C-alpha positions in Angstrom: -10.8 4.9 -16.5 -13.3 2.3 -14.0 -16.6 2.0 -15.4 -17.9 -0.5 -17.1 -14.1 -2.2 -16.5 -13.8 -5.1 -14.3 -11.6 -4.5 -11.5 -9.9 -7.3 -9.3 -8.4 -6.6 -5.9 -6.4 -9.8 -3.9 -7.3 -8.9 -0.4 -10.2 -7.5 -1.2 -11.1 -7.8 2.3 -8.9 -5.8 4.4 -8.5 -1.7 5.2 -7.7 -0.8 1.9 -10.3 -3.3 0.2 -13.3 -1.9 1.7 -12.1 1.6 1.1 -11.1 1.0 -2.6 -14.3 -0.7 -3.6 -16.5 2.2 -1.7 -15.0 4.7 -3.7 -15.1 2.8 -7.1 -18.9 2.7 -5.7 -19.2 6.0 -5.0 -17.2 7.7 -8.0 -18.1 5.0 -10.8 -20.2 2.4 -12.3 -18.3 -0.6 -12.9 -19.3 -3.5 -14.7 -17.5 -5.6 -12.5 -15.8 -5.6 -9.3 -14.3 -9.1 -7.7 -12.7 -9.1 -4.5 -10.5 -11.4 -3.2 -9.9 -13.6 -0.2 -9.3 -16.1 2.5 -11.4 -15.0 4.9 -15.3 -16.6 3.7 -16.6 -14.7 7.6 -14.7 -11.3 6.3 -16.8 -11.8 2.8 -20.1 -12.3 4.4 -19.2 -9.3 6.5 -18.5 -6.8 3.4 -21.3 -8.7 0.9 -23.8 -7.1 3.6 -22.2 -3.6 3.4 -21.6 -4.0 -0.2 -24.0 -5.5 -1.9 -24.0 -3.7 -5.5 -25.4 -5.7 -8.4 -21.6 -5.8 -9.7 -19.7 -6.8 -6.7 -18.5 -10.8 -7.3 -16.9 -12.3 -4.3 -14.6 -15.4 -4.7 -12.6 -17.4 -2.1 -9.0 -18.0 -3.4 -5.4 -17.8 -2.1 -2.4 -15.5 -4.1 -0.2 -19.2 -3.1 -2.9 -20.6 -5.7 -2.7 -19.7 -9.1 -5.4 -22.0 -11.0 -7.9 -20.1 -8.6 -6.4 -17.2 -10.2 -5.8 -17.8 -13.7 -9.9 -18.4 -13.3 -11.3 -15.7 -11.0 -9.2 -13.2 -13.4 -11.0 -13.8 -17.0 -12.3 -11.0 -18.3 -10.5 -8.3 -15.5 -9.3 -5.3 -16.7 -7.9 -4.1 -14.0 -6.3 -6.0 -11.0 -4.7 -4.2 -8.0 -2.6 -6.4 -5.5 -3.0 -5.8 -1.7 -3.1 -9.6 -0.1 0.4 -9.6 2.0 1.3 -11.4 5.5 2.0 -7.6 7.4 2.5 -8.2 10.9 6.5 -8.1 11.6 6.8 -10.2 14.5 4.4 -13.4 13.0 6.8 -13.0 9.5 9.4 -13.6 11.9 8.3 -16.5 13.3 6.8 -17.9 10.2 9.1 -16.8 7.3 8.6 -19.0 5.0 4.5 -18.7 5.4 5.5 -15.1 4.3 7.3 -15.9 2.0 4.7 -18.1 0.0 2.3 -15.4 0.4 4.1 -12.0 -0.6 6.5 -13.2 -2.7 5.6 -16.1 -3.8 1.8 -15.7 -4.2 3.1 -12.3 -6.5 4.5 -14.2 -8.7 1.2 -16.2 -8.7 -0.7 -12.7 -9.9 1.6 -11.5 -12.2 1.3 -14.9 -13.9 -2.5 -14.7 -13.7 -2.6 -11.3 -15.1 -0.3 -12.2 -18.2 -2.5 -15.1 -18.7 -5.4 -13.2 -18.5 -4.5 -10.0 -20.5 -5.4 -7.5 -17.5 -4.7 -3.8 -19.0 -3.0 -2.2 -15.4 -1.7 -3.2 -12.1 -0.3 -2.1 -9.5 0.8 -3.6 -6.4 0.9 -2.4 -3.1 3.9 -1.7 -1.1 5.2 -0.7 2.1 7.6 1.6 2.7 9.7 -1.3 5.3 10.3 -2.7 1.9 12.1 0.0 1.5 16.3 -0.6 2.8 14.5 -3.9 5.1 15.2 -5.1 7.6 12.9 -7.3 8.4 11.5 -10.7 7.0 8.2 -8.6 6.2 10.2 -5.4 4.4 12.2 -7.9 2.6 10.0 -10.0 0.9 7.7 -6.5 -0.7 10.5 -5.8 -1.7 11.0 -8.9 -3.4 7.4 -8.7 -4.8 7.9 -5.0 -5.8 11.6 -6.1 -8.2 9.5 -9.0 -9.4 5.9 -6.5 -10.3 8.4 -3.8 -11.9 10.1 -6.4 -13.7 7.3 -8.3 -14.4 6.4 -5.4 -17.5 10.0 -7.2 -19.2 8.4 -10.5 -19.4 4.8 -9.6 -20.8 5.2 -10.6 -24.8 2.7 -9.8 -26.3 0.2 -9.4 -23.9 -0.4 -5.5 -23.5 -0.3 -6.1 -19.5 1.1 -3.0 -17.7 2.3 -3.4 -14.0 3.4 -0.6 -11.2 3.9 -0.3 -7.6 2.4 2.0 -5.0 4.3 2.2 -2.2 3.6 4.3 1.1 3.4 4.6 4.9 1.4 4.1 8.1 -2.3 3.5 7.1 -3.7 5.9 9.9 -7.1 3.7 10.6 -6.2 0.7 9.3 -5.6 -3.0 11.1 -2.7 -3.2 12.7 -2.6 0.5 13.0 -0.9 2.5 16.1 -4.5 5.2 15.9 -6.5 2.1 18.1 -4.7 0.2 19.8 -3.5 3.7 21.6 -7.1 4.9 21.3 -8.0 1.5 23.0 -6.1 1.7 25.7 -7.5 5.5 26.7 -10.9 4.4 26.3 -9.8 0.9 28.7 -8.6 3.9 31.2 -5.1 3.4 31.0 -3.1 5.8 32.9 0.6 5.7 30.5 1.3 5.2 26.8 3.8 2.9 25.7 6.3 4.4 22.7 9.0 2.2 21.8 11.6 5.1 21.3 10.8 9.3 21.6 12.8 9.9 18.8 10.9 7.2 16.6 8.6 9.0 13.2 6.8 7.6 11.1 4.8 8.3 7.7 1.3 8.6 8.1 -1.6 8.4 5.2 -5.3 8.1 6.0 -7.3 5.3 4.5 -8.8 7.3 1.8 -5.9 9.1 0.3 -4.6 6.0 -0.2 -7.3 5.2 -2.3 -7.2 8.2 -3.7 -3.6 8.1 -4.7 -3.8 4.6 -6.3 -6.0 5.5 -8.6 -4.4 8.7 -9.6 -1.3 5.9 -10.2 -3.5 3.6 -12.4 -4.2 7.2 -14.2 -0.1 8.3 -14.5 1.3 4.9 -14.8 3.3 3.9 -17.9 4.4 0.1 -16.7 7.6 0.2 -14.1 7.0 3.1 -11.8 7.1 2.7 -8.2 4.8 5.6 -7.0 5.5 7.4 -3.5 2.9 10.3 -2.4 3.7 13.6 -0.4 2.5 12.6 2.7 3.4 13.8 6.0 5.9 12.5 9.0 5.5 12.7 12.8 6.5 11.1 16.3 5.2 8.7 17.9 5.2 10.5 21.5 4.0 13.7 19.3 1.1 11.4 18.4 0.8 10.0 22.2 0.9 13.5 23.3 -2.5 14.5 20.1 -4.7 11.6 21.2 -3.9 11.9 25.1 -2.9 15.0 26.6 -3.1 14.6 29.8 -1.7 10.7 30.1 2.2 10.0 30.7 3.9 7.5 28.2 6.6 5.3 29.3 9.1 3.6 26.8 9.5 -0.1 26.0 12.3 -0.2 23.6 12.5 -0.7 19.5 10.2 -4.5 19.3 12.8 -6.7 16.3 13.0 -6.2 13.4 11.6 -2.1 14.3 13.2 0.8 12.1 13.7 4.1 14.3 12.7 5.9 11.2 11.0 4.9 7.7 12.5 5.2 4.3 10.3 5.5 1.3 12.5 6.4 -1.3 16.4 5.2 -0.6 20.0 6.9 -0.1 21.0 4.3 -3.5 18.2 5.0 -5.5 17.9 8.7 -6.0 20.1 8.4 -9.4 16.8 6.8 -10.5 14.2 8.5 -8.6 11.8 11.4 -9.8 10.1 14.6 -8.1 6.5 15.6 -9.3 4.4 18.7 -7.7 3.3 15.8 -5.2 4.8 12.0 -5.2 7.7 10.8 -6.0 8.9 7.8 -9.0 11.4 5.9 -8.9 12.3 4.3 -12.5 12.8 0.6 -12.7 17.1 -0.5 -13.1 16.2 -2.5 -16.2 13.6 -1.6 -19.5 14.3 -4.5 -21.8 11.4 -4.4 -23.8 10.0 -0.7 -23.6 12.2 2.7 -23.7 10.0 4.9 -22.2 10.4 8.6 -20.7 9.1 8.1 -16.5 9.8 12.3 -17.0 6.4 12.4 -18.0 3.9 10.8 -16.4 1.0 8.7 -18.5 -1.1 12.4 -17.6 1.9 14.9 -19.4 2.7 15.6 -15.5 6.5 16.1 -15.5 9.3 15.3 -13.5 12.5 16.1 -12.4 15.7 14.5 -11.3 16.3 14.5 -7.8 20.4 15.6 -6.3 22.3 13.1 -5.8 22.4 11.1 -2.5 18.2 12.8 -2.1 16.7 10.1 0.6 13.4 10.5 1.1 12.8 9.7 5.1 10.3 9.9 7.7 13.2 11.7 9.9 14.0 14.2 7.5 10.5 15.0 5.6 9.6 19.2 4.9 6.1 18.6 6.1 5.1 17.6 9.5 1.4 16.5 10.9 0.8 19.3 14.4 -1.5 17.5 16.6 -4.4 19.4 15.5 -3.8 17.8 11.9 -3.8 14.8 13.3 -7.1 14.9 15.5 -9.0 16.1 12.7 -7.5 13.0 10.3 -8.7 11.0 12.9 -12.0 12.3 13.0 -12.3 12.5 8.8 -11.1 8.7 8.8 -14.0 7.4 11.8 -16.6 9.1 10.2 -15.2 7.7 6.9 -15.9 4.5 8.3 -19.8 5.4 9.7 
């Protein structure tokens, strides 16, 4: 799919972007991979690691539509990974979060349509499902913009979809490196927000592979959600440091006890496939698509009324040994 194509990644110097680039270079022969982000230091450092002739590094902000329009010239595929993601920082700087996560999303959409990009996938988060904080609400708005963009493409053949998944093991801001830092520094106890708190977990490589597969599966308008395991935060701490105590610090502002990826109110739009779920768009103006059969010919089925895919009610759980193995593989991939 990506051979001899031009691929554009917003926020490309982040954890996802670097792993996505690594995967593309190892498995495909792209014409160009364009990394678009604001931070010149991160771009400089990334260029030392990824200096293949196809690589291009563009300084730019998703808030800047003219820059996006120029940078996307002749681009075939876009992954929108740029976002302000820190929950408390978004609460403290709400308008900055809105400018990047919502207005920036619309800029990406407009630039994609103007340049007749073939396919676009926007990365989302479980916090966008039934959100209770500004970050989640801004990503829900972004998701709605990308899904609805399929209705405003006019004569352009651009197709937009969304990929939503949970916490990423080993990514910047993940609790795993935070716990490991405390363990390495000799702390006697690990902080736990709530002993019953659960989260969905996916490795960075699994996330990248799911996005690539979603490009192959998409018609345009879907929200793709992988079937991934859950784990209690207290069990995670025990697996990483079985000899350390745990102390309860309470749920932080804007934080949920359990996360949801397929809300109950979207059950009538949700389809179950073998290894993922799809939430259909609420409105289709310009295209009538049978989303129960994806572009690869895989068939999905409607879920039962009232269905909800939450980290608490998940049927698949991560054991301590499985967690440690995933952490080990993640660390090996980073070397």
